[in-house]
Every structure is written in C-alpha cells, then in structure tokens.
C-alpha positions, 0 to 999 in steps of 0.5 A: 512520548509514550502517548504518541507511540501508543496513538501511532501503534493504534493507528498502525493496527487500524490501518493494517485491519483496513488493508486486510478488509478492503476488497478492491485492489486499487484501494487496498494498494492505497491503504497499504501505502498509508499503512507503510507510512504509519509503520515507518513513523512508528519505527522512527518514534521507537528510535530506529531511523534506519529501519524507518527510512527503509520501511518508508522507501519499500512499504510506503512507496515501492510496493504500492507503486508495483501494485498499481503498475500491475493493476494498470497492466491487467487493465490494459491486457483486459482492454486488449482482449475485449478489443480483439473480441469485438474485431471480426476476423 
C-alpha cells in the first residue's frame, strides 16, 4: 500500500509540474483535470474518502469545466469582434 501511495504521490508531483509548465490554456485545463483526479486518488489512498470525493468533484470536474467555459466565451467574443471589424459601417 505504501508503494502505491508513493507512486501516486510522484504522479501528483509530475502532473502539478505539468500544469505549471504548460502555456496553452486549453491543454492546461485538461492537465488540471488530470491533476485533480490524481489528487483525489491520493486522498482516497490516504484514507480520506470524503476529501477525495470533494476533490474529484471540484478539482477534476467543476474547475476545469469552468475554465473550458471561459475559454469558449473568450473565443466567441474574439470572433464577434473580428466580424464587426470586417463588416463595413
């Protein structure tokens, strides 16, 4: 069990470093979802299932979903501005 905890802890560290080093927001949101899922798994292995469930709900689902929604909104607004520039007044 300790070996599994150590392996997951190493994966959590690597995925956390990946979230920080990735520069593209879409890929960073996906990496953050993976990081939240691994962190939830680590909490479960450390016998904190209530914290694990909260982490999975917030860190692996809700937060990346909000980031993806914000990115979609920004893309939509950018396209609207470009269309307005193209349309002669």
